[in-house]
C-alpha positions, 0 to 999 in steps of 0.5 A, a space after each residue: 131286033 129292039 131292046 125291050 125294056 119291060 121285058 128286061 124288067 120283068 125277067 130282072 125281078 124273076 131272077 131277083 125274087 129267085 135269087 132272094 127265095 133261095 137266100 131265104 131258105 138259108 137265112 130263115 135257119 139264122 141263129 140270133 146272134 147271126 141276125 144281129 151281127 149282120 144287122 149291126 154291120 148294115 147300120 154301120 155301113 148305113 150311117 157311113 154312106 149318110 152323107 154321100 147318099 143324102 147328096 146323090 138323092 138330092 142330085 138325082 131327084 132334085 127334091 129337098 136338101 141334101 144335109 136334111 137327107 143325111 138326117 133321115 139316112 142316119 135315122 133309117 139306119 143308127 135310129 131304127 137299128 136302136 129301136 129293133 136290136 133288142 127285140 128277139 126275132 129268132 125262136 121263142 121270142 115270149 112265153 106265158 107260164 100261166 097260160 102255158 103258152 109260148 110265141 115263136 117267130 117265124 119269118 115271112 119270106 121274100 118282101 117286095 119293097 117299093 121305094 118312094 122317090 122323095 125319101 129313097 136312101 132312107 127308106 131302103 135303109 130302113 126296109 132292109 133292116 127290118 126284113 133282115 132282122 126278121 129273117 126275110 129276104 127282100 127286093 127293092 123296086 125304086 122309083 124311076 127317078 130315084 133308081 140310081 140312088 136306091 140301087 146304091 143304097 140298096 148295095 150299101 146294105 148288101 155288101 155289108 150284110 154279105 161280109 158279115 156272113 148274110 147269103 147272097 141274094 138276100 138284099 137286091 134292087 132293080 135296075 131295070 125299072 118299068 111298070 111291068 117289072 115291079 108289077 111282077 115282082 109284086 105279084 110273083 108266086 114266090 114273093 111273100 109280103 109287099 112294103 109299099 111307101 109312096 103315091 096313092 097309085 102305087 099303094 093301090 097297086 100293092 093291095 090289088 095283087 092279092 098279096 098281103 101288103 103294108 101300104 101307107 095313104 097320102 098325109 094331110 097334116 093339120 097344125 092346131 095351135 091352142 090359146 094355152 100353147 108356148 107360141 115361140 116354140 110352136 112357131 120355131 117348130 112349125 116354120 123349121 118343120 115345114 122346111 125340113 128337106 122341103 116338105 118331102 115327109 109325108 108327115 110334115 105339116 100342111 096347114 096351121 089352125 091358129 086359135 084366134 087370141 093368139 093368132 097375130 102373135 103367131 104369125 109374127 112369130 113365124 115370120 121372124 122364123 122365115 115365114 113369108 104370108 102370101 097376099 091374095 093375088 100370090 096365093 091365088 097363083 100358087 093354086 094354079 101352080 101346086 097341082 095339076 088340073 086333075 088334082 096331082 101334084 106338079 112335081 116340078 115344084 115338089 121338094 122345092 125352096 120356098 124362093 123357087 116355088 114363088 118363082 115358078 108362081 110369078 112373085 119374088 120373096 125376101 132371101 131369108 124366106 123358108 116356107 110360104 104360108 097361105 091364108 085359106 077358109 075353105 077346105 076340100 074340093 073347094 080348096 086345092 091348098 087344103 090338100 096335102 102340099 109336098 112342098 114348102 107351102 102351108 096353109 093357114 086358118 083362124 078359128 075360135 077356140 078348140 072346138 072349132 079347132 077340132 072341127 077344122 082339123 077333121 075338115 083336113 083330115 079329110 080332105 086327104 090325110 085319114 089315118 095318118 097325123 094330126 099335131 097340136 101345140 097346147 099346155 092345157 091336157 085336158 083339150 090335147 087329150 080331146 084331140 087324141 080321143 076324137 081325131 080319126 088318126 093314128 099319131 097325134 103329136 103333141 108340142 112337137 115336129 110333125 116331119 120328125 115326130 111322127 116317124 119316131 125322131 122326137 118322140 116315143 113312137 117307133 122309128 119308122 118310115 113307113 106310117 100306117 093309115 089304118 082301115 080309115 086311110 085303107 090300110 091293114 095297120 096304124 101303126 108305124 110299120 117294123 119288124 114286127 110286121 114282118 114276122 108271123 107269130 106261132 103258138 104252142 099252146 098247152 091244155 090249161 082247161 079240161 074239155 066240158 063233160 058234153 064234148 065226149 057225148 055221143 051222136 043225139 040218137 045214141 045219146 038218148 038210148 043209152 045217156 046214163 051209161 054214157 054219162 058214166 063213161 064220160 065221168 071215168 075218162 075226165 077223172 082219169 084226165 084229172 088224175 093223170 095230170 095231178 100225178 
């Protein structure tokens, strides 16, 4: 009888969740000192393995740039740990004396973590840290095209955690990867919560399980460059960010919206940084190869260099080219290139004034990035705030890179590799997901106000027959309560 990979994957999921649940029963009673010691060891191990796993991720998936993946691995281990290191996640984490209220951290249990092929190792580091810091166990389901590097990243965290005193099975990863196995992982009775980072279909599957799930929607990030902006900085940042890891971060720039008075100058400055502006024929060729006819991305060009993408499309670009820029007029279904492009192709629009920039930005966001991210380059605070107030997204980045700003490396946002898109984007939160999203809060609440007199009255019939007597009894009871408080 032949080997059934789906059955093996389902059984592996069951085994790993069971082991994780047993480990969680131990880890849920860990002290804050134990938790922090283990997480510190995990962070150090991630930093040490950052370069090796960056190369492995690039080699296995064919996506992105190994040196850039090293940066993301360091972010997912060192920077993420620094952001949560001092947070209390055990016992009483907050006390409000005035309200006589205590808040007590309580772990969720076993986390099912779905990992994308575009950021496999860094996301595994990040999710391991926030889960273990919250005293949860975690089981990973890799993308099939990134199963080796994801497993190696999980093993890096596992060995570091167990050597520092964590129980066996606290962190694990599927090796027999299949859709039925992932479905079993998400729906298992001992799975408490799902962390889904990846494509739309994966996130929908997570939300359909009936389990609590943190899913993220797609990014389709517009970049408005106002006439008040520092154009040299904008050009340098936009090109570098779009080229970073060949555009595999969901918050990477997808379309520039240039204010008319500065559009030509911005274009020239971007050319100096390695942007190649395609002609009409080249733009049409890109339309045909970036997406399949059904609208799904063509993985053959996802996370690839500009020269590679151009060659697939049938034209050549100068060797110094870092990104391809396509001049566009329409958005939505009428223009495929107005959607999220997980590769080194950037849309280009020209508008006259920030009001038109707002309208065009919203059109691009509605074409596929609701709730995610908007970028603005401007030195006019009035315009910046107008964008912040009006855009249907939960990250508005000002004068910084999309790829590194939205995840919290170059901004004050919470460092994260799972970026919520809120209700408008089909997610339960618009936050950068972190450790507090994996903790439930118990609240110990003392009485601060005596109950109203009416709370002590009996039913309506009895009250009508003996109201005076009952009011006397109620006043006596309330007075006794108040007197006991004073003493």
